[in-house]
N, C-alpha and C positions, 0 to 999 in steps of 0.2 A: 495682503504681503506676505511669503514661508517668512521661517525664520530668519534662512540664510538671508533670504531678497531685503530685511531690514538692515540682520547684519552690514552683506553691501552697504547697503543705501548710505548709513551710518560711518560709517568708514571709508565710503568716497571723497571727506572731507581733508583729509588726510594730507594729500599730497600738494596740494595748494594752503595748507599752512603748513607745510613745513614749509615752503617754499621764502612764506615770511617767517620764519622762525618761530614755528610751533610747535612742538615734538610730539610724539606719541603720548608721551607719558599726560604731560600738559594738554592736550586734546581730550584724552579719555577723562579727568579730572573735568576739565570744563564741563563738560556731557553729565556728567554726576551731579552737578551742582545745577544743571536744567533740567535736565530728568524731571529732577526730587521736586520743584518748583513746578514742573508740568502736570506731575500726580499730585501734587499738594492741590493744585489750582482743580483738577479731577474729585479727588474727595470733598470740593465741597458744593457739589453740584449733580445733579439726581443722575442717579437714584440715591445714592451714597449721603450727601446734603450733612454731612460731618460740618459740627461746628467749632470750625478751625480759622483762626483771624491770624491774617497775618499783619506783623505787627509793622510800626511806623521807621519809615526810615531815620538812623539816629545819626546816619556820617555830618555834622556840626559845618568841616570841614570847607565842605563841597559848595559852592555857592549858588552854583548852576542846581542843583537839585534842593527845591524846598524841601523842611522837612515836614512838613503836615503830610507826605507823599509815604504813602501804603510799598510795604513791600510784594507787591503781585506779579501774578503772571500775565493777568491784564494788563495791568501797567508797562511793562518789560513789552509786550506787544509794539506796541501804540508807539514808541519812540522810535528815531529816528536819527543815524550818521552821529555827532559828536555826541548828542542827547541822551543816546541808548548809551553808548560807552560809557557815559558818566552816571547813568544811573543804576545800571549793571552793576557793576565798580564799587558804589555807595552801598547798592543790596547786597551786597555778597557784604562786604564789614558789620556792615546791618543785624545780617544773621545769622555771623559771627558769636555775637553775644545774647543769642536766645538760650535759654531752659530745652533741656532731650533732645532726641536723634539731631532735629533741628541744628542745633550751635555747638554737636557733636560733628555734624558733614561738614557745616560751612567755618571748622576751626580754622581759624590763619588764609581764610581763601583769599586768591588775588585772581582779577582777572589778567589771564595770558594769550585772549586775544583781538590785542587794539585796536587792527581790523574791525569797523564798525560796518560795514558792507558785507563781512566772511561771520562775525558775528550776528547780526542780523537772520541770513543765510542758514548760521545753526540753529539759531531759534525757531524759521520757521519752520524748518522739517521735522523739529520735536515736535514742534506746535501739531502738523499735522497728521499725526496718529495719536489715535485715545489708547492708551498705555494701557489703561488699570480695566482693562475690557479685555485684554493677552492675559492668558492664564501667564501665573504662576511660573509655571516651566518653560511660556516660551519667551517673558522678560525675561528670568533668568538667564536663559542659553544667548538669547543676544548679548547679554550683556557680560557673559562668559565667552564668551567669541570676541568681543572687544578685551575682552583681558587677555583670552588665551594669544590674537594677533598681536598685542601689547608686546605680549613677554616674547614674542619671535623677533621682535628689535633688540637685537644683541646690545648696540651701543646704547640704550636708555637703558642698559641695568636692571628691566623690570624682570629677567628672567631668575631673579637671585629669591624672589619671594614665590615661585609660581612651580606648585608640585605637580606630576600628570596625573591627571585625568583618572584615567584604568588606574593606576596607582594609588590614588584615593579612593575608587573603589571598594576594590579589594582587601584595603585595610580595611572600611564599615564593613564590609560582606563579611569578614573573620570574626571582628569583636564582636558584633550583631549588637546594636544596642535597641535598648529597650527606651519606649513611655514611661514617664514622669523618673526620668533618670536623667543625670549632670552629664553635661559635654563638657570638656575643657579643651583648648588651648593655648598655650602662653606663644605663642610667635604667629599666629593664623594668618600674616600673612592679608591676600584679600578675601579669608574665610573660606578655602575649598572643603578642608574637613568637616567644617557647621552642614554645607549645602548636600552634599554628599551624603553624610546622616540623617540629616533633614529627609531627602528624598524616600533612603530607605528605612527611615521611623513612619512615612507617608504611604508607602507603595503595601511595605509589608504588614502591618497592622492596620484595622477597625476601630480607628478609636474616640471616645466619646467624648462629651463638651468638654470634663475637667482634662482628657490626655491632652484635647487639641490645646485649649489654653495652659497649658503647661509646655506645651510645644511651642510655642509662639513667642512666650513669655520669661521663662523661666528654662530652661533648657542648655545653653549655652551660654558660656565666658570665655574670652578671653584678650589676651593683652601682644598691642601691637606701638611700637614706639617709631616706626617712619609715617610720618603724620599723611601723607597723599596716600599709602594702605591702608592706614586706619578707615581712611574716609571712603574709599573704594570697596573695603568688606562692607561698611555700614551698609554703604549705597548694594553693596550685594545680599546682606539680609533682608534688607526692606524691597527690594525685586521681588525676592523669593517668600514673601510674607512673613517672614520673621520679625519682632517688632513692630511698631506704626508712629505713626511722625511724634507724638508726645512718650513713645517709651524712653525709659531709664537708660544709658548707656550698656551696653553688653561688653566693648569691647574697650579694655583700657590703654590710655597710652602709657600708662608709667611701666618702667624695665621690672620683670616678670623675676628675673633675680634679684631684685635687691634687698627682698624681706621674705622671709616662712610667710605662706598662703597662710590665712584668714579662714577662707572657705574650702573642703575636702569634694573631690565630684568622685562622680561614680565613673565615668570613663576618660580618659585622655587621648587624643589624633594629635598630633604637628610633624610636623619638618621644621625641627630650629634651622636657623641660618647658620651655613656651611660658615665654612672658615675657624679656624683653632681658637682663634685668641680673641678676648678680644682688651678693647684700650680704652683709656681715653687720653684728652687735651689736655695740656693746661698751659698756663705761662709762666716763663723762668726766669728766674731774678736779672736777667736781662731784656726780658723781655721777647722772649723769642718761643716757637711757637716749640713743641715737644709730646712728645706721648710716650703713654707709659701702660703697661699693662694693667688691667683691670681684674683686680680680685673680690670675692665677696664673702666678705667675713660673717656668714652663717653658721648658726650654733645647732642646726639642722643637717649641715653638709656634712659628710665622711671625710671632706680632703677638701684643701682650701688652695683652687689652680685658678691659672686662667684662664683655660683650656672651657672655653666660650661651649663645646659641646657638650664637655662633662660636666659642667654647672647646669648646663640646660636638662640632662640626666638626671641628674641630684635633685634638682628642682622639681621633675615632673613624678619621682616620685611623693615626692611629699602634697604632690595636689591631692595626691590618690586617696578615697577612704580604705580601710583597709580591706572591703574588699570592691577593692576600683582594678580597671583591666586598663594597661593600657596600648600603643604602638603609634613607635618614635621611629624618625627617619634620623640615623647618622651613620654620618665617613666615616669609613675604614678605620681611622687611629684612634675612635672609641672603640674600636674592638680588642688592636692591639699593642698600645698605646701604657710604654711604664709608669711609674710613679703616683702618679695621681690614678691614672684610668686601672692600673691594676686593684687601686682601694676600691677606686667607684664600684669596678664587676664583681670584685668579691661582695662586696655588700647588697649589691642590689641581688644576687641570685643566695644570701643567704637572710634576705629579708622577706625577696618578691620570687615567685615562682616566674624565672626566665624559662619560656617555653620553647619560642622560635624566633629564627633568623630566616630570614629573607636576602640572601643576597642578589643584589642589584647587579644590572650588566650597564656598562658606559653607553652614552648614546642618546638616555633620555631624558636628563635637565639640557636646562639652558648655556649654561655651563661647560665646558670643556672636561670631558675628560673624569668627570666626578662617580668616584668608586663609592659606591652609599649602596645602608643595608635600610631594615626594616628590622627591630627590634620586639618582640612581643610579650609582655609579662605581668602576670596577675600579682598586683600587692599585699599583704596575707597581715598577720595579728604577730603579737612578738613569738617568737620561736628561741630553744636552746639548741637547735638542732636547723641548717638549710632548709630553705621553702623547696630549693630550686632541686632537684632530683634527675635532669633529664630535659638537654636540650637538643630539640628538632632543628633541622638544618636544611633550606630548600634553596640549593645552587642553581641562581639562572643565572647567571654569569658566563662558567665554565665555556667555553664555542659560544656565546652567543655576542651578538653581532646587529644593535640599536641603533639607526643616525635619525635625529630630526625632522628629516624631508620624505627620503626614497622608502627610511622601514622605521618610520616608529612603532611607539609601546604603545597596546592596544588593547585593551581589555580579555580580547580572547585569548592572549596566550598565557594570561595568570589565571584560565580560568582550572588548572591540573595543579598550582600551589595551592588553589582556595579548596578544592575537591581535597587535595595532601591536608592543610590545614585540619581540615572536617571541624568546621563551626557547631553542628550540632552537637556535635562529642569529640572535641579536641584530646581524649586521655584513651580514644579510641585508632589509634591511628594505625597504619602497617606503610613500614617500612618498604622504600623500591632499593635500595641501592642491598648489594649484594655481592660482593669480595669474588667470590666464581663465577654466578647467574647472572645477574648486571650489574657489571663494572660499570656500567655509564652513567645507572640511575642517581638522579638528581635532586632523592630524598633522603636524608640518613638525619640517626639521632644518636648524640656523646649522653654518655654516663655524668654526672655530676664528678663524681673521682675523675672519670678522663681530663676532663676538661681543666681542673684542678692541677694532676699533674704536668698541663703545659706550662712552656717560659711562658713568662708571667699570665698568668691563666688566661692565655690568649684566644679569643675569641672569633680570629680571623681562621676561619677552617677551610681549607679545600681538597679533593679529591680525585676530582676527575682531569687527567690527563687534557693538555689544551695542545687541538690537534692543529692548529696552525703552527707552535714550535716542533712538528715531527713532518708537517705535509708544505713544504712550499708550496705548492698548486694552490694551496684551500689557505693563502695568506689573508688577513683580515681588509677589507675597503680603505685606502691612502689615507679617505681621511678618518677611518678610527686609528691607526696606526702616527699618522698626524698627533691626531689627542694626546694616545700614551705619551710620544715624545714629549712632546709641551709639559706635559703633566711631568712625569720624571726629571724634567729639566729645571722647573719651579720646586719640585721638591730638594732637591740640590740643594738650588740658590735658598732655600731659605734652609735651608740643613746648616749651610755655611756662614747664612747673617745669624745665625745663633750664636756659632763657636766663636766669631768675630764682636756683639755684645759681651758672649765671656770672656776673649783676650782684653777687648779694651776695661775692663772691670778688673782685673789683677793691678 
């Protein structure tokens, strides 16, 4: 079967599952469990013959399941009806206590498919394929296809952690990771940046045995605080031949912002979660639930703020070795916000070489109206003078209109930016913008002095004329206009809420 045919087959169970109350996210989570068990079973047979022993059931609470039974795919196939549901539920609980990748994937696992007949059908479907025979690319593409379809279900909220794959690929090709170098993502979602970097490293290098071993076990490190998302990331890495059954944990469940990192990395590729503020929920003296802005009092941070994005920018810089490189997706407010925002921008330009900004259009993320950018910077050792000398800006937003279905972002449209970035030697770049000869050029540089002179040291830079404002016959699609209106209304409401909070505090 082709990759698309297998994706279609695996996804065909979604509608009947939704009818019995199982959402896309829950279905994908159950697939993660079952796929892992099936492949673990395949590893114990020829030609692999790995010495992997399935643990015994540890669920003493369930009297229907004798504790001497093992957690195994073969036993799962034998069970039917209520015995299948009871065995599967007990198996999940037992595997969650195991060490290595097994325990990580099955952490807090629960059976969400209560219909034994439906569960049996899904098990039979997965059993009909030999998953290890499929190449890492094919397995990865199948799982990525499922993740993407899951992200398209806006109601599930899955889109919050799904970065467009063409954008990830472009960022990786600009950064050009190298063998025997480490790569980190402090908010790794389902591991999209890791997989794109892995593909790039495999395609661009003829690696020896030592380099392959380093790529498999010592290259990738991340954080993901959402258990289900972290589970998917671990499974995604496993399907792409990163790590193995007995591997140590690549992805920590801890909040990356809590403390200064103990390790430094060569590359950071990240799209931290959108949303300005971090918050924590607590119970007041009256026993009522309240939310409070969460700030991180870290000595290595330049500014103490509840702005989640600004905290991630500071943290990412602290993750890098002095020779490290970063590419980070950030919303517009990181470029222009005053106060802590201005402090972070200034300090980042002083201590690192901020050299490139890619301005992204709306309509490429699953959240409506998101205005985002990619900031590229190289970390540097301490210096008395600022490391940033000039910043190159590529405006791929003005007069660009994308939608998720009719005109989705694709890799081809980002090739021009990659060429302008000039990854082979970014110090030899050619400006496209010229006020007289090419006023519509999207690639332009700004000196450090020009940027410092801007109000609040704003990096929210634009110079192209918005044609839609001058040409009524060339208005954006109604979908884009509606998204902009929604975004502006939400921004206005957020401002009013902040004013109300300040007034009530007086």
